[in-house]
C-alpha positions as CSV (number, residue, x, y, z in Angstrom):
1,X,107.2,23.3,137.6
2,X,104.5,20.6,137.5
3,X,104.5,19.4,141.1
4,X,103.8,22.5,143.0
5,X,101.6,22.2,146.2
6,X,98.0,21.6,145.5
7,X,95.2,23.8,146.5
8,X,92.1,21.6,146.9
9,X,90.9,19.8,150.0
10,X,92.4,16.4,150.7
11,X,90.5,13.5,149.2
12,X,88.9,11.6,152.1
13,X,90.2,8.1,152.7
14,X,88.3,5.4,150.8
15,X,87.0,7.8,148.2
16,X,88.1,8.0,144.6
17,X,90.3,10.9,143.6
18,X,89.2,10.7,139.9
19,X,87.5,14.2,139.9
20,X,90.1,15.9,142.1
21,X,92.1,17.4,139.1
22,X,91.8,17.5,135.4
23,X,94.6,15.1,134.4
24,X,92.8,12.2,136.1
25,X,89.7,11.7,134.1
26,X,91.0,13.1,130.8
27,X,94.2,11.2,130.6
28,X,92.2,8.0,131.4
29,X,89.7,8.9,128.7
30,X,92.5,9.8,126.3
31,X,94.1,6.3,126.8
32,X,90.8,4.6,126.1
33,X,90.1,6.8,123.0
34,X,93.5,5.9,121.7
35,X,92.8,2.2,122.1
36,X,89.2,1.4,121.4
37,X,88.5,3.6,118.3
38,X,91.8,2.3,116.7
39,X,90.6,-1.2,117.1
40,X,87.3,-0.3,115.5
41,X,89.0,1.6,112.8
42,X,91.2,-1.4,111.9
43,X,87.9,-3.5,111.7
44,X,86.2,-1.0,109.5
45,X,89.3,-0.6,107.3
46,X,89.7,-4.4,106.9
47,X,86.0,-5.2,106.4
48,X,84.3,-2.1,105.1
49,X,81.4,-2.7,107.5
50,X,80.5,0.4,109.6
51,X,77.7,2.5,111.0
52,X,79.1,6.0,111.4
53,X,77.7,9.5,111.1
54,X,80.3,10.3,108.4
55,X,82.7,8.3,106.2
56,X,85.2,6.1,108.1
57,X,88.4,7.9,107.1
58,X,86.8,11.2,108.0
59,X,85.7,9.9,111.3
60,X,89.2,8.4,112.0
61,X,91.0,11.6,111.2
62,X,88.5,13.7,113.3
63,X,88.7,11.3,116.3
64,X,92.4,11.5,116.5
65,X,92.7,15.3,116.1
66,X,89.6,16.4,118.0
67,X,88.9,13.4,120.2
68,X,92.1,11.8,121.5
69,X,94.3,14.9,121.3
70,X,91.8,17.3,122.8
71,X,91.4,14.9,125.9
72,X,95.1,15.1,126.4
73,X,95.1,18.9,126.0
74,X,92.2,19.2,128.5
75,X,93.8,17.1,131.2
76,X,97.2,18.8,130.8
77,X,95.9,22.4,130.8
78,X,93.4,21.9,133.6
79,X,96.3,20.7,135.7
80,X,99.1,23.1,134.8
81,X,96.9,26.2,134.7
82,X,96.1,25.6,138.4
83,X,99.9,25.7,139.1
84,X,100.5,28.7,136.9
85,X,97.7,30.8,138.5
86,X,97.4,29.5,142.0
87,X,93.7,29.1,141.5
88,X,91.4,26.1,141.4
89,X,90.5,24.7,138.0
90,X,87.5,22.5,137.4
91,X,87.0,19.6,139.8
92,X,84.1,17.6,141.2
93,X,80.7,17.8,139.4
94,X,81.9,20.5,137.0
95,X,84.9,18.4,135.9
96,X,82.6,15.4,135.6
97,X,80.2,17.3,133.4
98,X,83.0,18.5,131.1
99,X,84.2,14.8,130.8
100,X,80.7,13.6,130.1
101,X,80.4,16.1,127.3
102,X,83.6,14.8,125.8
103,X,82.3,11.3,126.0
104,X,79.1,12.2,124.4
105,X,81.0,13.7,121.5
106,X,82.8,10.3,121.0
107,X,79.6,8.3,121.2
108,X,77.1,10.2,119.0
109,X,78.9,9.6,115.6
110,X,79.1,5.8,116.1
111,X,75.8,4.8,117.7
112,X,73.3,3.2,115.2
113,X,70.5,5.7,115.8
114,X,68.7,8.3,113.8
115,X,70.5,11.3,115.2
116,X,70.5,14.4,113.0
117,X,74.0,15.2,111.7
118,X,73.7,18.7,112.9
119,X,73.0,17.4,116.5
120,X,76.1,15.1,116.2
121,X,78.1,18.2,115.2
122,X,76.8,20.4,118.0
123,X,77.6,17.8,120.7
124,X,81.1,17.4,119.5
125,X,81.7,21.1,118.8
126,X,80.7,22.3,122.3
127,X,83.6,20.8,124.2
128,X,86.6,22.9,123.2
129,X,84.9,26.4,123.7
130,X,83.7,25.3,127.1
131,X,87.2,24.1,128.0
132,X,88.6,27.4,126.8
133,X,86.2,29.4,129.0
134,X,87.0,27.1,132.0
135,X,90.7,27.8,131.6
136,X,90.4,31.5,130.7
137,X,88.6,32.3,134.0
138,X,91.5,31.5,136.4
139,X,94.1,32.9,133.9
140,X,92.4,36.2,133.7
141,X,91.5,36.4,137.4
142,X,95.1,35.7,138.3
143,X,96.4,38.3,135.8
144,X,98.5,35.5,134.3
145,X,98.2,37.1,130.8
146,X,101.3,35.3,129.4
147,X,99.3,32.1,129.3
148,X,96.4,33.6,127.3
149,X,98.3,32.2,124.3
150,X,96.8,28.9,125.1
151,X,93.2,30.4,125.0
152,X,94.1,31.8,121.6
153,X,95.2,28.4,120.4
154,X,92.1,26.8,121.7
155,X,90.0,29.4,119.9
156,X,91.8,28.4,116.7
157,X,91.2,24.8,117.5
158,X,87.5,25.6,118.0
159,X,87.4,27.3,114.6
160,X,89.1,24.3,112.9
161,X,86.5,21.9,114.4
162,X,83.7,24.3,113.3
163,X,85.1,24.3,109.7
164,X,85.1,20.4,109.8
165,X,81.5,20.3,110.9
166,X,80.4,22.8,108.4
167,X,82.1,20.5,105.8
168,X,80.3,17.3,107.0
169,X,77.0,19.1,107.0
170,X,77.5,20.1,103.4
171,X,77.7,23.8,104.2
172,X,81.4,24.5,103.3
173,X,83.1,23.0,100.3
174,X,86.3,21.2,101.3
175,X,85.5,21.9,105.0
176,X,86.3,18.4,106.1
177,X,89.9,18.5,104.8
178,X,90.4,22.0,105.9
179,X,89.1,21.5,109.4
180,X,91.1,18.3,110.1
181,X,94.4,19.8,108.7
182,X,93.8,23.1,110.5
183,X,93.3,21.1,113.7
184,X,96.4,19.1,113.0
185,X,98.6,22.3,112.5
186,X,97.0,23.7,115.7
187,X,98.2,20.7,117.6
188,X,101.6,20.9,116.2
189,X,101.7,24.6,117.2
190,X,100.6,23.7,120.7
191,X,103.3,21.1,121.0
192,X,105.8,23.6,119.7
193,X,104.8,26.3,122.2
194,X,104.4,23.9,125.1
195,X,107.4,21.7,124.2
196,X,109.6,24.8,124.1
197,X,108.7,25.5,127.7
198,X,108.7,22.0,129.3
199,X,111.0,19.7,127.3
200,X,114.3,21.5,128.1
201,X,113.1,21.9,131.6
202,X,112.3,18.2,131.9
203,X,115.7,17.2,130.4
204,X,117.6,19.4,132.9
205,X,115.6,18.1,135.8
206,X,115.6,14.6,134.6
207,X,119.4,14.6,134.4
208,X,119.8,15.9,137.9
209,X,120.6,19.5,136.9
210,X,124.0,18.5,135.5
211,X,123.2,19.9,132.1
212,X,121.8,23.0,130.6
213,X,119.6,22.6,127.5
214,X,120.5,25.2,124.8
215,X,117.8,27.6,123.5
216,X,118.3,30.3,120.9
217,X,115.8,33.2,120.8
218,X,115.9,33.3,117.1
219,X,115.2,29.7,116.7
220,X,112.4,29.8,119.2
221,X,110.7,32.6,117.3
222,X,111.3,30.9,113.9
223,X,109.9,27.6,115.2
224,X,106.5,29.3,115.6
225,X,106.7,31.5,112.5
226,X,107.7,28.7,110.2
227,X,104.8,26.5,111.5
228,X,102.3,29.2,110.9
229,X,103.7,29.9,107.4
230,X,103.5,26.2,106.5
231,X,100.0,26.0,107.8
232,X,99.0,29.1,105.9
233,X,100.5,28.0,102.6
234,X,99.2,24.4,102.9
235,X,95.6,25.3,103.9
236,X,95.3,28.1,101.4
237,X,96.5,26.0,98.5
238,X,99.7,27.8,97.7
239,X,102.0,26.6,95.0
240,X,103.2,23.1,96.0
241,X,106.8,24.2,95.5
242,X,106.4,27.1,98.0
243,X,104.8,24.8,100.6
244,X,107.5,22.1,100.0
245,X,110.3,24.6,100.6
246,X,108.5,26.0,103.7
247,X,108.1,22.4,105.1
248,X,111.8,21.7,104.7
249,X,112.8,25.0,106.3
250,X,110.4,24.3,109.1
251,X,112.0,20.9,109.6
252,X,115.4,22.4,109.7
253,X,114.4,25.0,112.3
254,X,112.9,22.4,114.6
255,X,115.8,20.0,114.1
256,X,118.2,22.8,115.3
257,X,115.9,23.4,118.2
258,X,115.9,19.7,119.1
259,X,119.7,19.6,118.8
260,X,120.0,22.4,121.4
261,X,117.8,20.5,123.9
262,X,119.4,17.1,123.3
263,X,121.8,15.7,125.9
264,X,123.5,12.2,125.8
265,X,122.0,11.2,129.1
266,X,118.5,11.2,127.8
267,X,118.7,7.7,126.5
268,X,119.0,6.3,130.1
269,X,115.7,8.0,131.1
270,X,112.6,6.7,129.3
271,X,110.5,9.8,130.3
272,X,113.1,11.9,128.4
273,X,113.9,9.8,125.4
274,X,110.2,9.4,124.7
275,X,109.9,13.2,124.4
276,X,113.1,13.5,122.3
277,X,112.0,10.7,120.0
278,X,108.6,12.2,119.6
279,X,110.0,15.6,118.6
280,X,112.3,13.8,116.2
281,X,109.3,12.2,114.5
282,X,107.8,15.6,114.0
283,X,111.0,16.7,112.3
284,X,110.9,13.6,110.2
285,X,107.3,14.2,109.3
286,X,108.0,17.8,108.3
287,X,110.9,16.6,106.0
288,X,108.5,14.0,104.5
289,X,105.9,16.6,104.1
290,X,108.3,18.7,102.0
291,X,109.1,15.6,99.9
292,X,105.4,14.8,99.5
293,X,104.5,18.2,98.3
294,X,107.4,18.0,95.8
295,X,105.8,14.8,94.5
296,X,108.4,12.2,95.9
297,X,106.1,10.3,98.2
298,X,102.6,9.9,99.5
299,X,101.4,12.7,101.8
300,X,99.7,10.3,104.2
301,X,103.0,8.9,105.1
302,X,104.3,12.3,106.2
303,X,101.0,12.9,108.1
304,X,101.4,9.7,110.1
305,X,105.0,10.4,110.9
306,X,103.8,13.5,112.7
307,X,100.7,11.9,114.2
308,X,101.3,8.3,114.9
309,X,104.9,9.0,115.7
310,X,105.3,12.6,117.0
311,X,101.8,13.3,118.5
312,X,101.3,9.7,119.8
313,X,104.7,9.6,121.6
314,X,104.8,13.1,123.0
315,X,101.2,12.9,124.4
316,X,102.0,9.4,126.0
317,X,105.2,10.7,127.5
318,X,103.7,13.9,128.8
319,X,100.7,12.0,130.3
320,X,102.9,9.6,132.2
321,X,105.2,12.3,133.5
322,X,102.4,14.7,134.6
323,X,100.5,11.8,136.1
324,X,103.4,10.5,138.2
325,X,104.3,13.9,139.4
326,X,100.8,15.0,140.3
327,X,100.0,11.7,142.0
328,X,103.1,12.0,144.3
329,X,105.0,9.2,142.7
330,X,108.6,9.2,141.5
331,X,109.2,10.7,138.0
332,X,110.1,7.5,136.2
333,X,108.2,5.3,133.8
334,X,107.5,1.7,134.9
335,X,108.8,-1.1,132.6
336,X,105.3,-1.7,131.2
337,X,105.1,1.9,130.0
338,X,108.6,1.8,128.5
339,X,107.2,-1.2,126.5
340,X,104.3,0.9,125.5
341,X,106.6,3.7,124.3
342,X,108.5,1.2,122.2
343,X,105.4,-0.2,120.7
344,X,104.3,3.3,119.6
345,X,107.7,3.8,117.9
346,X,107.2,0.4,116.2
347,X,103.7,1.4,115.2
348,X,104.9,4.6,113.6
349,X,107.8,2.8,111.8
350,X,105.3,0.2,110.5
351,X,102.9,2.8,109.3
352,X,105.4,5.2,107.8
353,X,108.5,3.4,106.5
354,X,107.4,-0.1,105.7
355,X,105.0,1.1,102.9
356,X,108.0,3.0,101.4
357,X,109.9,-0.2,101.1
358,X,107.1,-2.5,100.2
359,X,104.1,-0.6,98.8
360,X,102.1,-3.8,98.2
361,X,101.9,-4.2,102.0
362,X,100.2,-0.8,102.5
363,X,96.8,-2.1,103.7
364,X,98.5,-4.7,106.0
365,X,100.7,-2.0,107.6
366,X,97.7,0.2,108.3
367,X,96.0,-2.6,110.2
368,X,99.2,-3.8,112.0
369,X,100.1,-0.3,113.0
370,X,96.6,0.4,114.4
371,X,96.8,-2.7,116.5
372,X,100.3,-1.9,117.8
373,X,99.0,1.6,118.8
374,X,96.0,0.2,120.4
375,X,98.0,-2.4,122.4
376,X,100.4,0.3,123.5
377,X,97.6,2.5,124.9
378,X,95.8,-0.6,126.4
379,X,99.0,-1.1,128.5
380,X,98.9,2.6,129.3
381,X,95.3,2.4,130.6
382,X,95.8,-0.9,132.6
383,X,98.9,0.5,134.3
384,X,97.7,4.1,134.9
385,X,94.1,3.5,135.8
386,X,94.9,3.0,139.5
387,X,97.0,6.2,139.5
388,X,93.9,8.2,138.3
389,X,91.4,6.5,140.5
390,X,93.3,6.5,143.8
391,X,94.4,9.5,145.9
392,X,98.0,10.7,145.9
393,X,100.5,8.3,147.5
394,X,101.9,11.2,149.6
395,X,98.6,12.0,151.1
396,X,98.4,15.5,149.6
397,X,95.4,16.8,147.8
398,X,95.2,16.8,144.0
């Protein structure tokens, strides 16, 4: 599914392949943005010293949802849309220009310069709609209408980022919170939709076709409906009891979904267990969200179960698998990346569960978790950078 023949011209010997296909620059940038900003965030959190366009916690939440995640989404969709449609997606100068726009969006909020806030917002906001247009063109030209759902999701993502920037510019009350959480729910919806397509497929292929992952149509439909309902209730400020029950029902639906995909053999294949574990973290986060809305624990613990655990692991696992397949390498994770997956799990456990047992250690757990996350992605960058820079090992283009 993700390793079809490529369509572009072969990369000449001796030249970098970095701009041949979307996963190359954007997965590398995603790894860097998961590492460096987390180190800066831990410094800011510990010292209180910062020079940012908006408050540190606001910047951190925005960078994770609209910086790191959107780089992963861009690299993934620019790569798979080419396979789905049989048409070339951005490469060369056009791909470099889009990547530079993403980089600019990361730099302008942190530089110590007198840049108007509206200009900071405009630079950051421009990326996702341009990405959506770049993806919509080949999808529409190919008549691949089924995959327009991803353009719709990117449109919602764009709106969420717009709400955030209206908030930071003082034009929309509560816009910052609404924008970040709307973006988070959009990411969870994207993982749900995309995960439903590829995770069962990866499990079946990864175990040599000896198993068949179970999928139930009703559960597949409910997985989307329940997430949308939870997002609506939460963002619109519905009665906390209604949102709590919806979160627990959503968790149950996704737990059943994961149970259908699960096969015993996944624990022997790191590129499978990282995806199963990641989806498990999302289920845990939804359960904790229900408990938080019912007043039993802090909401931020639930949020970080879904983000530090679920989103962190599923994006790392998907980037490695897609990168190995599209660079002509065997579909397995090197030992260094298995270590990175383990560190991400430890980071999530540290951030989510240690404060439950020892609340007095909360600040320490934030810093330790951030460092573990950053180290994990530093390993990812060091190990994967040659994969993104060098041509495919099998000599094919892409």
